N, C-alpha and C positions, 0 to 999 in steps of 0.2 A: 134478310139477317140469317140465312142459313148461308147462302152464299159466303158472307161472312166470319163466318163460325168454318166452313170450309164443307158443308152438302152441299145437295144436290134440290133445287126447289125445280116449279114450273115458271114463270113469270109471264103475264098477260104485257104483248111485245108493243104495247105506247110506259108500259111504268120502266120494260131492260131500258127503250129508250129517253129513257130523261131523267131514273139512276146510272143506267149505266152506261151513255155516248160513247167516255174516252176511251173501255171496254170493245165494246164491237165494231170500236172504228179501223179498217185495215190500217196493215199496220207495214213499211219493209221491213223486216230479219234477217239478220247473218248470222250463221252456225254460230256459237257460241264451246267452245268443248268435240271433244268429240261426238257427242250429240245433243240433239240441242239444241239454241233459238235462240236469239233477246234479241230485242227490241231498242234502237240508242236515235232518239233524237237527235235535232239540229244540235241539238247543244250539246255533242262529243265529236267534238273535229280531231280529237286529235286518234281514236279507234279506226280514220278510216281516211289517215295517211299513209304513207304506201311504208317510209320507215317511221324507227319508234327516234322519239322528240332525244334531246339530246339526256334530259331527267330520267323522260320514262327507263330509256336504258341501262342509269348507271343506278334504278329502280330494277333494273330486273336479275342483273347484275350481285344487286347486292344479298335481294332477295334469292336470288341462284346459289348464291357464300363464294361467288366469285371463280363459281368450275364447274368446268363442263357436267352435267347431269346427265352425260353417256357413260364416260368412260372414270372422268373421276380429277384428266388431269386441273393442274388452275397457274396461274404466272408466276404466282410465289412460289411455286417448286420446280417451275422447269422455263426459264427463260424464255424459249421457243415457244410457249404454248401461246397462240392470238386464241381470247374470245371472240366468238358473235351473239346478237343476239336472232336468233331464228322466229321467222315463220313456223306454229305447229302444222296449222291449215296454210296451206300457203296465200298471199296477199289475191292475188290474180282466180282464186277459187274457190272465195269471196271470207276467205279468214281474213280480222281484221287486226287492226293495233294495239290488241288489247289488250292488258297484261296474260288473262290466262289465256293466248293464244302464242306467249311468248315465251320461250326457254333458252339457256346459257350451254352455245356451242363450240372446241374448242373446233381450230379452220379445220384438222385430219376428220374428225367428224361426222364435218357439215358437206366438206365432199364425197364424204362415203354414205350419204345420204342417197338410196336407194331405193324406191323412188323420190323424190323427194317429199311428197309429203305422206308423213310417214305419221301415222295415224299413237302409235305406239307407244314413243317421246309423252301422251298426251299418262302413259299408267306405269311411269317409273318410278319403283320406291322413292322411298320420301317425293318425289314428285310433284308438279303442279295438285293432280287428281287429292294425296294425300294430303294437302296444305290444306286441299278448298272443303272435305269431310273435317276434318282439328277447327275447320275457323268451325267449320255452323255449328259445333260441339257432337259431331257423328258418332263419340271417343271408340261405342262397342262392336262400330260395321270399320270401323276402321285397322279394331284386333281382327278381326275377320278375313277383311285381304289380307295381314300380312301373317296369320295365323292359313291363311289358302296357299301362301308365297313359301310358307317355311316349308308342305308339306307338297305340292309341287316339283320348290327344287329336293328333297330329298328323294324322291320318285324318280325324277334324272336325274340323282345323281346312282342312282340300282339301279337302271335303265344302262349310265353311263357302264359299269365295270362291270353287267350281266355280256356287254357286247362286248370289252377288249376280251 
């Protein structure tokens, strides 16, 4: 009862094994976002693929408004823009092909990433982190982050004007 309500409790080992066997069993976990881990079962083959499926690629492009999440360019404004769906945490470093780990970048920004694993992409304003906070209903937290970003931008602009 305590665990279901989010509390802590000491449980006799036999009861824990009887009622919580699935939670106590070891699972293979993967990096999820900038911090944390997630366990995917055998029923989620899409995230274990190296490249996103066509359906997933279109879902990511639509989610990101068919625009590069770094520079804001989009093919409808400039015919020379090519969009890529990029793994924020590279597949070779344990990043999954899950929506939360994918972002839309233009060809120029994609080539300009150095190092190729740049976790700041998770925290772009209006990006995946902000969308996750909105989806969880954390409006106050999201507003606090926006206030913080505004304050940092103000301080940086003051610092730039002093150095000129």
